[in-house]
BAMARLUM-243691 format. One record per residue (C-alpha): x, z, y. Coordinates in Angstrom, 3 decimals, m for minus. Layout:
REM BAMARLUM-243691
SEMAR X Z Y
SEMAR X Z Y
...
//
This chain:
REM BAMARLUM-243691
SEMAR X Z Y
SEMAR 65.309 104.554 59.440
SEMAR 67.311 103.479 56.221
SEMAR 65.902 100.938 53.645
SEMAR 65.788 102.190 50.412
SEMAR 64.856 100.304 46.732
SEMAR 61.173 98.914 46.778
SEMAR 61.154 98.011 50.270
SEMAR 60.166 101.445 51.620
SEMAR 61.821 102.961 54.379
SEMAR 62.846 106.730 54.700
SEMAR 62.612 108.263 58.131
SEMAR 66.167 109.987 59.364
SEMAR 67.084 113.254 57.067
SEMAR 67.290 116.247 58.994
SEMAR 70.550 118.109 59.426
SEMAR 71.423 121.961 59.708
SEMAR 71.001 123.223 63.419
SEMAR 72.427 126.549 65.063
SEMAR 69.777 127.741 67.531
SEMAR 69.302 130.589 69.782
SEMAR 66.167 131.708 70.322
SEMAR 64.032 134.050 72.479
SEMAR 62.564 137.149 70.744
SEMAR 59.211 135.017 70.254
SEMAR 61.255 132.338 68.564
SEMAR 61.082 129.877 70.984
SEMAR 64.505 127.910 71.206
SEMAR 67.245 128.728 73.852
SEMAR 70.185 126.678 72.661
SEMAR 70.370 124.101 70.116
SEMAR 73.962 123.102 68.764
SEMAR 75.178 124.695 71.811
SEMAR 72.780 122.704 74.073
SEMAR 70.865 124.761 76.530
SEMAR 66.822 124.096 76.161
SEMAR 65.484 123.196 79.938
SEMAR 62.032 122.267 78.585
SEMAR 59.865 122.395 75.655
SEMAR 57.687 119.787 75.423
SEMAR 55.330 121.075 72.816
SEMAR 55.410 123.292 69.151
SEMAR 53.107 122.773 66.553
SEMAR 52.833 124.326 63.315
SEMAR 53.012 122.241 59.695
SEMAR 51.586 123.862 56.525
SEMAR 51.241 121.234 53.678
SEMAR 51.634 121.267 49.725
SEMAR 50.068 125.122 49.732
SEMAR 48.607 124.626 46.193
SEMAR 51.821 123.609 44.718
SEMAR 54.939 125.950 43.483
SEMAR 56.905 124.847 46.774
SEMAR 54.504 124.914 49.805
SEMAR 55.951 123.673 53.079
SEMAR 55.709 125.818 56.166
SEMAR 57.623 124.574 59.598
SEMAR 57.272 125.462 63.311
SEMAR 58.488 122.292 64.788
SEMAR 59.631 121.891 68.658
SEMAR 59.918 118.855 70.655
SEMAR 62.579 119.766 73.381
SEMAR 64.567 118.316 76.324
SEMAR 68.045 119.771 76.878
SEMAR 69.761 120.421 80.444
SEMAR 71.522 117.109 79.764
SEMAR 68.213 115.039 79.409
SEMAR 68.318 114.595 75.757
SEMAR 65.429 114.610 73.634
SEMAR 65.835 117.207 70.539
SEMAR 63.307 117.882 67.869
SEMAR 64.191 120.789 65.535
SEMAR 62.201 122.747 62.854
SEMAR 62.223 126.578 61.613
SEMAR 61.318 126.292 57.973
SEMAR 59.587 129.488 57.474
SEMAR 60.002 129.728 53.774
SEMAR 63.514 129.798 53.963
SEMAR 64.638 130.863 57.563
SEMAR 66.824 127.796 58.164
SEMAR 66.470 125.558 61.382
SEMAR 66.938 122.279 60.894
SEMAR 67.479 119.030 63.299
SEMAR 65.825 115.682 63.229
SEMAR 67.061 113.987 66.552
//
């Protein structure tokens, strides 16, 4: 987290990710790292009442090297982003 003006803290920013998936959308690789295990997946739908609704499918993964990965697929834009 980084500190901002007013004492508020901001969570880590997401960065573009290269994700290869199965036919059903499950990640197989993230930035060249093979996925060994899917811990969980969840859908976030928010701000549906605005002009810019938010629809994301999140994935908490473990790479073959044992690293924790969190990525999401922005369902509006089609982009994949990585949070850690």
